[in-house]
C-alpha positions, -999 to +999 in steps of 0.1 A: +000+000+000+029+024+006+038+022-031+002+031-040+002+060-016+034+074-030+018+074-064-013+092-051+003+123-037-013+145-064-045+124-065-051+128-102-079+108-118-056+080-130-042+077-095-077+077-080-086+048-103-055+028-094-063+033-057-099+023-061-089-007-082-062-018-057-086-016-028-112-035-047-087-064-053-078-064-016-114-066-006-120-094-031-092-114-017-102-108+019-139-114+017-144-134-015-168-108-030-169-074-046-170-044-024-197-017-022-185+018-031-191+027+006-165+001+016-139+018-006-150+053+004-146+044+041-111+030+037-099+059+017-113+086+040-111+070+074-080+048+072-059+064+045-071+099+051-071+107+014-097+123-008-110+104-039-144+104-056-150+067-057-182+071-077-165+090-105-136+066-105-161+037-107-178+053-137-144+057-155-133+021-147-166+003-154-192+025-170-218-004-169-225-011-132-229-045-117-263-035-103-280-003-096-284+030-114-249+040-125-231+045-092-255+072-081-250+063-045-224+047-023-244+016-016-239+001-051-216-028-057-184-022-077-176-053-098-152-043-126-149-066-156-118-088-159-101-066-184-102-038-158-090-061-131-060-069-153-049-033-153-029-038-121-003-064-113-022-082-086-052-083-109-032-099-136-019-125-112-055-134-102-064-136-139-036-162-144-048-182-114-083-182-129-068-195-162-050-222-141-083-232-125-101-235-159-073-257-173-073-279-142-111-282-143-109-291-180-084-319-174-104-333-145-135-333-166-118-353-194-108-380-168-142-382-151-177-396-157-203-370-154-195-336-139-167-336-114-163-312-084-133-291-076-127-278-041-107-248-029-083-272-011-076-291-043-072-259-062-048-245-036-028-277-035-025-282-072-017-246-082+001-236-050-021-206-042-031-192-008-067-192+006-071-155-001-063-160-038-086-190-039-114-168-025-109-142-051-107-167-080-140-182-068-157-149-074-139-143-107-153-175-120-187-158-123-172-135-150-165-165-173-192-186-189-191-224-193-168-231-163-190-241-134-225-254-128-233-245-092-214-250-060-212-237-025-189-217-003-184-210+034-158-198+058-138-230+054-136-229+016-156-237-015-165-264-039-178-261-075-193-285-100-175-284-134-199-276-163-200-299-194-193-267-214-158-265-199-145-281-231-153-248-249-121-235-232-099-262-247-065-248-257-067-218-234-033-202-232-031-174-206-049-144-193-046-124-225-061-153-244-090-155-219-097-118-223-096-120-261-120-149-261-144-131-237-143-100-259-153-121-289-181-138-269-195-104-258-193-091-294-212-121-307-238-116-279-242-080-288-247-088-324-273-114-315-291-089-293-290-063-320-305-088-345-333-096-321-339-059-315-342-053-353-365-083-357-387-070-329-388-035-344-399-050-378-426-070-360-438-038-343-439-020-376-459-048-392-483-048-363-488-011-367-495-015-405-519-043-397-537-022-371-539+006-396-554-016-422-579-030-396-588+006-388-594+014-424-617-017-428-636-008-397-639+027-409-655+015-442-679-007-423-688+022-400-696+044-429-717+017-445-735+011-413-742+049-409-754+050-445-778+021-439-790+036-407-800+068-425-812+053-458-850+058-464-856+022-469-843+013-434-862+041-417-895+032-435-889-005-427-887+004-391-918+025-391-943+010-417-930-025-422-915-046-450-941-042-479-939-004-480-902-005-476-899-027-506-920-004-527-898+026-517-867+006-525-880-003-560-889+033-567-854+043-557-839+018-581-861+030-609-850+066-604-814+055-605 
């Protein structure tokens, strides 16, 4: 932390971002979950006695919030994406540990029947990581699809079930490769959503056209009904009966 503080003497926006991100990683390793902005704010103001706008920093680092309304209050959770986590050295180390877990889970799946489970103890032993790192990696798993299929965690550790789709990560190289693949997945997802949006808009336009045509048909029927209601034949029919109405109708036709 002393290195971070020495960088933050002027407290420029880039320095604020680095501080917020460093404290976020510390919180992730300590508690196994993402902090709220108020957690970061409290540490910066009360423990470090520095001034930093954590809300503005969060908006710069991760414009799309985890939940909430765009970091409008300090009670929102700050969960930066993996590419942001990888901006600092400790974040890159966690990213490589996550890659190590994915590889280990893939190997175990190939030598198992069904869906195997991987515990934090096994992960720590196989990759030589400490419990704090294991806690952080457990949370980072949620940022990567097709890795786990449920699990549990408590104060003693965690255990996850390996998903069948873990094989989609065959050939994964390192953290940079993981980020590249995730970027491609997001891009394809955005394209798919854009196509769905365009299809929905076309359907809405077609529905509007159909509604307009229905209104035109109904309007024609309304005009016909109004005409019939005011036609002499109809009025005579209602007052004098069918025979006289027929006579009036025949006379009307002869005049035409």
